[in-house]
C-alpha positions as CSV (number, residue, x, y, z in Angstrom):
1,K,57.4,-230.8,100.8
2,K,56.7,-234.1,102.6
3,E,54.4,-237.1,102.3
4,G,52.9,-238.8,105.2
5,N,50.3,-238.5,108.0
6,F,50.4,-235.2,109.8
7,L,48.2,-233.4,112.4
8,F,45.9,-230.8,110.9
9,Y,44.0,-228.4,113.2
10,E,40.4,-227.2,112.5
11,N,38.7,-224.0,113.7
12,I,35.1,-225.2,114.3
13,A,33.8,-221.6,114.1
14,N,35.3,-221.1,110.6
15,S,34.9,-223.8,108.0
16,G,37.8,-222.6,105.9
17,D,40.3,-222.4,108.8
18,F,42.5,-225.6,108.8
19,S,46.2,-225.5,109.5
20,L,49.3,-227.5,110.5
21,I,49.7,-224.8,113.2
22,K,47.5,-225.1,116.3
23,N,46.1,-222.0,118.0
24,K,43.3,-221.1,120.4
25,Q,40.7,-221.1,117.6
26,R,42.1,-224.2,115.8
27,N,41.7,-226.8,118.5
28,I,40.0,-229.7,116.7
29,K,42.7,-232.2,115.8
30,H,42.7,-234.4,112.6
31,I,45.2,-236.7,111.0
32,F,45.5,-236.3,107.3
33,K,47.6,-238.0,104.6
34,F,49.6,-235.4,102.8
35,K,51.2,-235.8,99.4
36,E,54.2,-234.1,98.0
37,A,53.2,-231.1,95.9
38,N,55.5,-231.7,92.9
39,K,54.3,-235.3,92.4
40,E,50.6,-234.2,92.6
41,L,51.2,-231.2,90.3
42,L,53.0,-233.4,87.7
43,K,49.9,-235.7,87.7
44,I,47.7,-232.8,86.9
45,I,50.0,-231.4,84.3
46,N,50.3,-234.7,82.5
47,S,46.6,-235.4,82.5
48,N,45.7,-231.9,81.2
49,K,48.3,-231.3,78.5
50,N,45.9,-229.3,76.3
51,L,44.5,-227.1,79.0
52,N,45.7,-223.8,80.4
53,L,46.5,-224.5,84.1
54,I,45.7,-222.1,86.9
55,L,47.1,-222.7,90.4
56,K,46.0,-221.0,93.5
57,T,47.3,-221.9,96.9
58,D,45.8,-220.8,100.2
59,C,47.7,-222.8,102.7
60,Q,47.7,-220.7,105.9
61,G,51.2,-219.3,105.5
62,Y,52.7,-222.2,103.6
63,D,52.1,-220.8,100.2
64,L,55.7,-219.6,99.8
65,D,57.1,-222.9,100.9
66,I,55.0,-224.7,98.2
67,F,55.9,-222.2,95.5
68,C,59.6,-222.3,96.3
69,N,59.6,-226.1,96.2
70,I,57.8,-226.6,92.9
71,K,60.2,-227.7,90.3
72,D,60.9,-225.1,87.6
73,K,59.8,-227.4,84.8
74,N,56.4,-227.7,86.5
75,L,56.1,-223.9,87.1
76,K,56.7,-223.3,83.5
77,K,53.6,-225.3,82.6
78,I,51.3,-223.2,84.8
79,N,49.6,-220.4,82.9
80,I,48.5,-218.4,85.9
81,Y,49.7,-218.8,89.5
82,F,47.9,-216.9,92.3
83,L,50.4,-216.7,95.2
84,E,49.5,-215.3,98.6
85,C,52.5,-213.5,100.2
86,R,53.4,-211.5,103.2
87,S,57.2,-211.8,103.7
88,I,60.0,-213.8,102.3
89,P,62.5,-215.3,104.6
90,E,66.1,-214.3,103.7
91,K,67.0,-218.0,103.1
92,D,64.3,-218.3,100.4
93,K,64.8,-214.9,98.6
94,L,67.1,-216.1,95.9
95,N,65.1,-219.1,95.1
96,F,61.8,-217.1,95.2
97,Y,63.0,-214.4,92.8
98,N,64.5,-217.1,90.4
99,K,61.1,-218.7,90.3
100,I,59.3,-215.4,89.8
101,N,61.6,-214.8,86.8
102,L,60.1,-217.9,85.1
103,F,56.9,-215.9,84.6
104,N,56.3,-213.3,81.8
105,K,54.1,-210.9,83.7
106,I,53.6,-210.0,87.4
107,L,50.4,-208.5,88.7
108,I,49.7,-207.6,92.3
109,S,46.6,-207.2,94.4
110,C,47.0,-205.4,97.8
111,P,43.7,-203.9,99.0
112,L,45.4,-202.3,102.0
113,I,47.6,-200.2,99.8
114,H,45.7,-199.7,96.5
115,K,42.5,-200.5,94.7
116,G,42.4,-203.1,91.9
117,I,45.3,-205.0,90.4
118,K,48.5,-203.5,89.2
119,K,51.2,-204.7,86.8
120,I,54.6,-204.5,88.5
121,N,58.2,-205.6,87.8
122,I,60.1,-208.0,90.0
123,E,62.1,-205.2,91.7
124,Q,58.8,-203.7,93.1
125,I,57.9,-206.8,95.1
126,Q,60.2,-205.8,97.9
127,N,58.2,-202.6,98.4
128,Y,55.2,-204.7,99.2
129,I,57.2,-206.9,101.6
130,D,58.5,-203.7,103.3
131,Y,54.8,-202.7,104.0
132,K,54.5,-205.8,106.1
133,V,51.0,-206.5,104.7
134,E,49.5,-209.5,102.9
135,F,49.4,-209.3,99.1
136,D,48.6,-211.6,96.2
137,L,50.9,-212.0,93.3
138,I,49.3,-213.1,90.0
139,L,52.0,-214.6,87.9
140,I,51.3,-215.1,84.2
141,N,53.2,-217.2,81.6
């Protein structure tokens, strides 16, 4: 949501574990320049008008924040969006479901509950939230 220089923490034992959130494992501190997601996404969209765009975020728990803050006009230009979820704060639910409705098809991957990928409807998302496990939504335009 914001631009600027922010602290970013690294887990030296796991090369893929960086976060804005410090913990016992993430104890190496870096300062990174962050850019606002909508501005960067618009640059990608504008420079790739003839391509099918796929977006996958893996932002250590911030995926929902990014998704909920992407402008609708930008979301409509994404062909496939891979969204990692666990829960949806009450304050974000209306916005989240409105943005989900921008996509034509919803698939879900949740290895702790079922094998493979299933097609679901928007009403079924709450069932996965109730399980309190991480799941991936695959949103297709």
